C-alpha positions as CSV (number, residue, x, y, z in Angstrom):
1,M,4.8,-9.1,13.2
2,S,6.6,-6.8,10.8
3,W,4.8,-4.9,8.0
4,I,6.5,-7.1,5.4
5,N,5.1,-10.2,7.0
6,I,1.6,-8.8,7.1
7,Q,1.8,-7.8,3.4
8,H,3.1,-11.3,2.5
9,L,0.1,-12.8,4.2
10,Y,-2.3,-11.2,1.8
11,M,0.1,-11.0,-1.2
12,P,2.2,-14.2,-1.1
13,S,4.2,-13.3,-4.3
14,L,5.3,-10.0,-2.9
15,H,8.7,-11.3,-2.0
16,V,9.6,-11.0,-5.7
17,L,9.1,-7.2,-5.6
18,C,10.8,-6.9,-2.2
19,E,13.9,-8.6,-3.4
20,R,14.1,-6.1,-6.3
21,D,13.3,-3.2,-4.1
22,D,15.9,-1.4,-1.9
23,H,13.3,-0.6,0.7
24,C,13.1,-4.1,2.1
25,L,15.4,-4.6,5.0
26,P,17.5,-7.7,5.8
27,P,16.1,-9.7,8.7
28,N,18.6,-8.5,11.3
29,Q,18.1,-4.8,10.6
30,P,15.8,-2.6,12.8
31,E,12.5,-1.7,11.2
32,E,12.2,1.3,9.1
33,P,10.4,4.4,10.3
34,V,6.7,4.2,9.4
35,S,7.0,7.3,7.2
36,D,9.6,5.5,5.0
37,I,7.7,2.3,4.5
38,K,6.8,1.6,0.9
39,L,3.2,0.3,0.7
40,Y,2.7,-2.2,-2.1
41,L,-0.9,-1.3,-2.8
42,P,-2.6,-3.3,-5.6
43,S,-2.7,-0.3,-7.9
44,S,1.1,0.2,-7.6
45,I,1.9,-3.3,-8.7
46,T,2.3,-3.6,-12.4
47,L,0.7,-6.3,-14.5
48,D,4.1,-7.6,-15.7
49,S,5.2,-8.4,-12.1
50,N,2.9,-11.4,-11.9
51,I,2.0,-10.6,-8.3
52,V,-1.3,-12.1,-7.3
53,C,-3.4,-9.9,-5.1
54,N,-6.4,-10.7,-3.0
55,N,-9.6,-9.2,-4.6
56,R,-10.7,-7.9,-1.2
57,L,-7.5,-5.8,-1.1
58,C,-8.3,-4.2,-4.4
59,Q,-11.7,-3.4,-3.2
60,L,-10.4,-1.9,0.1
61,E,-7.9,0.3,-1.8
62,W,-10.7,1.5,-4.1
63,E,-12.8,2.4,-1.0
64,L,-9.8,4.2,0.5
65,H,-9.3,6.3,-2.6
66,Q,-13.0,7.1,-2.7
67,A,-13.1,8.2,0.9
68,Q,-10.0,10.4,0.4
69,A,-11.7,12.0,-2.6
70,E,-14.9,12.6,-0.7
71,D,-13.0,14.2,2.2
72,A,-11.1,16.5,-0.2
73,L,-14.4,17.5,-1.8
74,H,-16.0,18.2,1.6
75,E,-13.0,20.2,2.6
76,L,-13.1,22.2,-0.6
77,C,-16.9,22.9,-0.2
78,D,-16.3,24.1,3.4
79,S,-13.5,26.4,2.2
80,L,-15.7,27.9,-0.5
81,H,-18.5,28.6,2.0
82,L,-16.2,30.7,4.2
C-alpha cells in the first residue's frame, strides 16, 4: 500500500490537495524516495482547503510535536551540564 493510499484512508478529501500538488505521482510511476515525500499533517492543511481530518490524527500530531520539544529540551539540558 503506498503512502498516498494510507493518507487517503485517514483523510478522504486529501486527493484535492494531491491533484494540486506536484509531489503526487501518477499511478504508473515508481514511488518517491522517503526523504522526498510530502506529509500532509493536519497542521499543514489550511482551513480554506476544506479537508476533513480525523481528530485522532490532530491529537497524534500534537503528541509528536510535544515529544520532539521535550527531546530537544533534554538534549539542551544535557549539553549545558557538560
